[in-house]
DRENDO-1510 file (C-alpha; in Angstrom, 1 decimal, always signed):
<recs>
REC; n; res; u; v; w
REC; 1; MET; -16.9; -19.3; -10.9 .
REC; 2; ALA; -17.9; -21.5; -8.0 .
REC; 3; GLU; -19.2; -24.2; -10.4 .
REC; 4; ASP; -15.6; -24.6; -11.7 .
REC; 5; VAL; -14.4; -25.8; -8.3 .
REC; 6; LYS; -14.5; -29.5; -7.6 .
REC; 7; PRO; -16.6; -30.0; -4.4 .
REC; 8; THR; -14.2; -32.1; -2.3 .
REC; 9; ARG; -13.1; -31.8; +1.3 .
REC; 10; LYS; -9.5; -31.3; +0.3 .
REC; 11; ASN; -10.5; -28.3; -1.9 .
REC; 12; LEU; -12.6; -27.0; +1.0 .
REC; 13; MET; -9.7; -27.1; +3.4 .
REC; 14; ALA; -7.5; -25.4; +0.8 .
REC; 15; ILE; -10.0; -22.6; +0.3 .
REC; 16; GLU; -10.3; -22.1; +4.0 .
REC; 17; ASP; -6.6; -21.8; +4.3 .
REC; 18; ARG; -6.6; -19.2; +1.4 .
REC; 19; ILE; -9.4; -17.3; +3.1 .
REC; 20; GLU; -7.5; -17.2; +6.4 .
REC; 21; LEU; -4.3; -16.0; +4.6 .
REC; 22; SER; -6.2; -13.4; +2.5 .
REC; 23; GLU; -8.0; -12.0; +5.6 .
REC; 24; ARG; -4.7; -11.6; +7.4 .
REC; 25; GLY; -3.2; -10.0; +4.3 .
REC; 26; HIS; -6.2; -7.7; +4.0 .
REC; 27; ASP; -5.9; -6.6; +7.7 .
REC; 28; THR; -2.1; -6.0; +7.3 .
REC; 29; LEU; -2.6; -4.0; +4.1 .
REC; 30; GLU; -5.4; -1.9; +5.8 .
REC; 31; GLN; -3.1; -1.1; +8.7 .
REC; 32; LYS; -0.3; -0.2; +6.2 .
REC; 33; ARG; -2.7; +2.0; +4.2 .
REC; 34; ASP; -3.8; +3.8; +7.4 .
REC; 35; GLY; -0.2; +4.3; +8.6 .
REC; 36; LEU; +0.8; +5.6; +5.2 .
REC; 37; ILE; -2.1; +8.1; +5.2 .
REC; 38; MET; -1.1; +9.3; +8.6 .
REC; 39; GLU; +2.5; +9.8; +7.5 .
REC; 40; PHE; +1.4; +11.4; +4.3 .
REC; 41; MET; -0.7; +13.9; +6.2 .
REC; 42; ASP; +2.3; +14.8; +8.3 .
REC; 43; ILE; +4.4; +15.4; +5.2 .
REC; 44; LEU; +1.5; +17.3; +3.7 .
REC; 45; ASP; +1.5; +19.7; +6.6 .
REC; 46; GLN; +5.3; +20.1; +6.3 .
REC; 47; ALA; +4.9; +20.7; +2.5 .
REC; 48; GLN; +2.4; +23.5; +3.1 .
REC; 49; ASP; +4.9; +25.2; +5.3 .
REC; 50; VAL; +7.7; +24.6; +2.9 .
REC; 51; ARG; +5.7; +26.0; +0.0 .
REC; 52; ALA; +4.8; +29.1; +2.0 .
REC; 53; ASN; +8.4; +29.7; +2.9 .
REC; 54; LEU; +9.5; +29.0; -0.7 .
REC; 55; ASN; +7.0; +31.6; -2.0 .
REC; 56; ALA; +8.2; +34.1; +0.6 .
REC; 57; ASP; +11.9; +33.5; -0.2 .
REC; 58; TYR; +11.2; +33.8; -3.9 .
REC; 59; ASP; +9.4; +37.1; -3.5 .
REC; 60; ARG; +12.3; +38.4; -1.3 .
REC; 61; ALA; +14.9; +37.2; -3.8 .
REC; 62; GLN; +13.1; +39.0; -6.7 .
REC; 63; ARG; +12.8; +42.2; -4.7 .
REC; 64; THR; +16.4; +42.3; -3.6 .
REC; 65; ILE; +17.8; +41.5; -7.1 .
REC; 66; ASN; +15.6; +44.1; -8.7 .
REC; 67; MET; +16.8; +46.6; -6.1 .
REC; 68; ALA; +20.4; +45.7; -6.7 .
REC; 69; ARG; +20.0; +46.1; -10.4 .
REC; 70; ALA; +18.3; +49.4; -10.0 .
REC; 71; MET; +20.9; +50.8; -7.6 .
REC; 72; GLU; +24.1; +49.1; -8.8 .
REC; 73; GLY; +23.4; +48.3; -12.4 .
REC; 74; ASP; +23.2; +45.0; -14.3 .
REC; 75; VAL; +26.9; +45.0; -15.0 .
REC; 76; ALA; +27.8; +45.1; -11.3 .
REC; 77; VAL; +25.2; +42.4; -10.5 .
REC; 78; ARG; +26.4; +40.1; -13.3 .
REC; 79; GLY; +30.0; +40.7; -12.3 .
REC; 80; ALA; +29.3; +39.7; -8.7 .
REC; 81; ALA; +27.5; +36.5; -9.9 .
REC; 82; ALA; +30.4; +35.6; -12.3 .
REC; 83; ALA; +32.9; +35.9; -9.5 .
REC; 84; LEU; +31.5; +32.9; -7.7 .
REC; 85; LYS; +34.1; +30.1; -7.5 .
REC; 86; GLU; +32.5; +27.5; -5.2 .
REC; 87; TYR; +29.2; +26.1; -6.3 .
REC; 88; PRO; +26.7; +24.4; -4.0 .
REC; 89; GLU; +27.0; +20.6; -3.8 .
REC; 90; ILE; +23.9; +18.3; -3.6 .
REC; 91; THR; +24.0; +14.7; -2.4 .
REC; 92; THR; +21.1; +12.4; -2.2 .
REC; 93; GLN; +20.5; +9.6; +0.3 .
REC; 94; SER; +17.4; +7.6; +1.1 .
REC; 95; LYS; +15.3; +6.9; +4.1 .
REC; 96; ASN; +12.5; +4.4; +4.7 .
REC; 97; ILE; +9.0; +5.5; +5.8 .
REC; 98; MET; +6.5; +2.6; +6.3 .
REC; 99; GLY; +8.4; +0.6; +3.7 .
REC; 100; VAL; +8.5; +3.5; +1.2 .
REC; 101; VAL; +12.0; +4.6; +0.1 .
REC; 102; VAL; +12.1; +8.4; -0.2 .
REC; 103; PRO; +15.0; +10.7; -1.0 .
REC; 104; GLN; +16.9; +12.6; +1.6 .
REC; 105; ILE; +18.7; +15.5; +0.0 .
REC; 106; GLU; +21.8; +17.0; +1.6 .
REC; 107; SER; +23.3; +20.3; +0.5 .
REC; 108; SER; +26.6; +22.0; +1.3 .
REC; 109; ARG; +28.2; +25.3; +0.4 .
REC; 110; VAL; +24.9; +27.0; -0.2 .
REC; 111; LYS; +25.2; +29.7; +2.4 .
REC; 112; LYS; +28.5; +31.6; +2.0 .
REC; 113; SER; +30.4; +34.3; +3.7 .
REC; 114; LEU; +31.4; +37.5; +1.9 .
REC; 115; ASP; +34.9; +36.2; +1.1 .
REC; 116; GLN; +33.5; +32.9; -0.1 .
REC; 117; ARG; +31.4; +34.6; -2.8 .
REC; 118; GLY; +34.5; +35.6; -4.8 .
REC; 119; TYR; +33.9; +39.2; -5.4 .
REC; 120; GLY; +35.4; +40.6; -2.2 .
REC; 121; LEU; +34.4; +43.5; +0.0 .
REC; 122; LEU; +35.5; +46.2; -2.6 .
REC; 123; GLY; +33.7; +44.6; -5.5 .
REC; 124; SER; +30.3; +44.5; -3.7 .
REC; 125; SER; +27.7; +46.6; -2.1 .
REC; 126; ALA; +25.0; +46.1; +0.6 .
REC; 127; ARG; +22.4; +45.7; -2.1 .
REC; 128; ILE; +24.3; +42.9; -3.9 .
REC; 129; ASP; +25.1; +41.2; -0.6 .
REC; 130; GLU; +21.4; +41.3; +0.4 .
REC; 131; ALA; +20.4; +39.8; -3.0 .
REC; 132; ALA; +23.1; +37.1; -2.6 .
REC; 133; ASP; +21.7; +36.2; +0.9 .
REC; 134; ALA; +18.2; +36.1; -0.5 .
REC; 135; TYR; +19.1; +33.8; -3.3 .
REC; 136; GLU; +21.1; +31.5; -1.1 .
REC; 137; GLU; +18.1; +31.1; +1.2 .
REC; 138; LEU; +15.9; +30.6; -1.8 .
REC; 139; LEU; +18.1; +27.8; -3.0 .
REC; 140; GLU; +17.9; +26.1; +0.4 .
REC; 141; SER; +14.1; +26.3; +0.3 .
REC; 142; ILE; +14.1; +24.8; -3.2 .
REC; 143; ILE; +16.2; +21.9; -2.1 .
REC; 144; LEU; +14.0; +21.3; +0.9 .
REC; 145; ALA; +10.9; +21.6; -1.3 .
REC; 146; ALA; +12.3; +19.1; -3.8 .
REC; 147; GLU; +12.8; +16.6; -1.0 .
REC; 148; VAL; +9.4; +17.0; +0.5 .
REC; 149; GLU; +7.5; +17.1; -2.8 .
REC; 150; THR; +9.3; +13.9; -4.0 .
REC; 151; ALA; +8.5; +12.2; -0.7 .
REC; 152; MET; +4.8; +13.2; -1.0 .
REC; 153; LYS; +4.7; +11.8; -4.6 .
REC; 154; LYS; +6.2; +8.5; -3.6 .
REC; 155; MET; +4.0; +8.2; -0.5 .
REC; 156; LEU; +0.9; +9.0; -2.5 .
REC; 157; GLU; +1.8; +6.4; -5.2 .
REC; 158; GLU; +2.3; +3.7; -2.4 .
REC; 159; ILE; -1.0; +4.7; -0.8 .
REC; 160; GLU; -2.8; +4.2; -4.1 .
REC; 161; THR; -1.1; +0.9; -4.8 .
REC; 162; THR; -2.0; -0.3; -1.3 .
REC; 163; LYS; -5.6; +0.8; -1.7 .
REC; 164; ARG; -5.9; -1.1; -4.9 .
REC; 165; ARG; -4.5; -4.2; -3.3 .
REC; 166; VAL; -6.9; -3.8; -0.3 .
REC; 167; ASN; -9.9; -3.4; -2.7 .
REC; 168; ALA; -8.8; -6.4; -4.8 .
REC; 169; LEU; -8.8; -8.5; -1.7 .
REC; 170; GLU; -12.0; -7.0; -0.2 .
REC; 171; PHE; -14.2; -6.8; -3.3 .
REC; 172; LYS; -12.8; -9.5; -5.6 .
REC; 173; LEU; -10.7; -12.3; -4.2 .
REC; 174; LEU; -12.3; -12.8; -0.8 .
REC; 175; PRO; -15.9; -12.7; -2.1 .
REC; 176; GLU; -14.9; -15.3; -4.7 .
REC; 177; LEU; -13.3; -17.5; -2.0 .
REC; 178; TYR; -16.4; -17.1; +0.2 .
REC; 179; GLU; -18.6; -18.1; -2.7 .
REC; 180; ASN; -16.5; -21.1; -3.5 .
REC; 181; LYS; -16.5; -22.2; +0.1 .
REC; 182; GLU; -20.3; -21.9; +0.4 .
REC; 183; TYR; -20.7; -23.8; -2.9 .
REC; 184; ILE; -18.5; -26.7; -1.7 .
REC; 185; GLU; -20.2; -26.8; +1.7 .
REC; 186; GLN; -23.6; -27.0; +0.0 .
REC; 187; LYS; -22.5; -29.7; -2.4 .
REC; 188; LEU; -20.9; -31.7; +0.4 .
REC; 189; GLU; -24.0; -31.4; +2.5 .
REC; 190; GLU; -26.1; -32.6; -0.5 .
REC; 191; GLN; -23.7; -35.5; -1.0 .
REC; 192; GLU; -23.9; -36.3; +2.7 .
REC; 193; ARG; -27.7; -36.3; +2.6 .
REC; 194; GLU; -27.7; -38.5; -0.5 .
REC; 195; GLU; -25.3; -40.9; +1.2 .
REC; 196; ILE; -27.5; -41.0; +4.4 .
REC; 197; PHE; -30.6; -41.6; +2.2 .
REC; 198; ARG; -28.8; -44.4; +0.3 .
REC; 199; LEU; -27.6; -46.1; +3.5 .
REC; 200; LYS; -31.1; -45.9; +4.9 .
REC; 201; LYS; -32.5; -47.6; +1.8 .
REC; 202; ILE; -29.8; -50.3; +2.0 .
REC; 203; LYS; -30.6; -50.8; +5.7 .
REC; 204; ALA; -34.3; -50.9; +5.0 .
REC; 205; LYS; -33.9; -53.4; +2.2 .
REC; 206; LYS; -31.6; -55.6; +4.3 .
REC; 207; GLU; -34.1; -55.5; +7.2 .
REC; 208; GLU; -36.9; -56.5; +4.8 .
REC; 209; GLU; -34.8; -59.4; +3.4 .
REC; 210; GLU; -34.1; -60.6; +7.0 .
REC; 211; LYS; -37.7; -60.3; +7.8 .
REC; 212; GLN; -38.7; -62.4; +4.8 .
REC; 213; GLU; -36.0; -64.9; +5.7 .
REC; 214; ARG; -37.4; -65.2; +9.2 .
REC; 215; LYS; -40.9; -65.5; +7.9 .
REC; 216; ALA; -39.9; -68.2; +5.5 .
REC; 217; ALA; -38.0; -70.1; +8.2 .
REC; 218; GLU; -41.0; -69.9; +10.5 .
REC; 219; GLU; -43.3; -71.2; +7.8 .
REC; 220; ALA; -40.9; -74.0; +7.0 .
REC; 221; ALA; -40.7; -75.0; +10.7 .
REC; 222; ALA; -44.5; -74.9; +11.0 .
REC; 223; GLU; -44.9; -77.2; +8.0 .
REC; 224; GLU; -42.3; -79.7; +9.4 .
REC; 225; ALA; -44.2; -79.7; +12.8 .
REC; 226; ALA; -47.5; -80.4; +11.0 .
REC; 227; ALA; -46.0; -83.2; +9.0 .
REC; 228; ALA; -44.6; -84.8; +12.1 .
REC; 229; ASN; -48.0; -84.9; +13.8 .
</recs>
């Protein structure tokens, strides 16, 4: 509360410094929030494309695996899957977007040639190959979706955090500082008016005393003059 602040010029200067610092911080956070929102919208556009591709790749993978099972049988499909010797490798790094650290997922050995799949030309068919291609593309889409979705989540969390800090400054801290500043200025003005009034009273009293002293001196001089005559 403003009444809890001692109305001194030192406190007034300190509050003015805090106001200046808080206003600069508020402007900086607003710029950061706006920049984060712009970056988030770019990622959101990318995420929509990624999700659409993911859904399309999933539908294609389901169609091709169902066709392979129907044409070649479950035993042949499971045998081709079990023949895989090299599995995909996933590594994660990080990148910085407007001060937000988001993951950057790198994958290797996802897309494979026929000889890398382990089952060989004789142990396969066009339907199984097509299903393997579809699932490799689906896995790449899943990896990309994981990166984009995680980035979106982290960006959104940072946007919310920044918005809360902006609101705390704008609707709580700064209004309190403005109120304290106004309270101290009013009190200092009152003190100044009281001091001026006090000085005027002192001056008037002093002038009245001087006037009485002059009058008394004049009367004494007149009495002396009359006695001499």
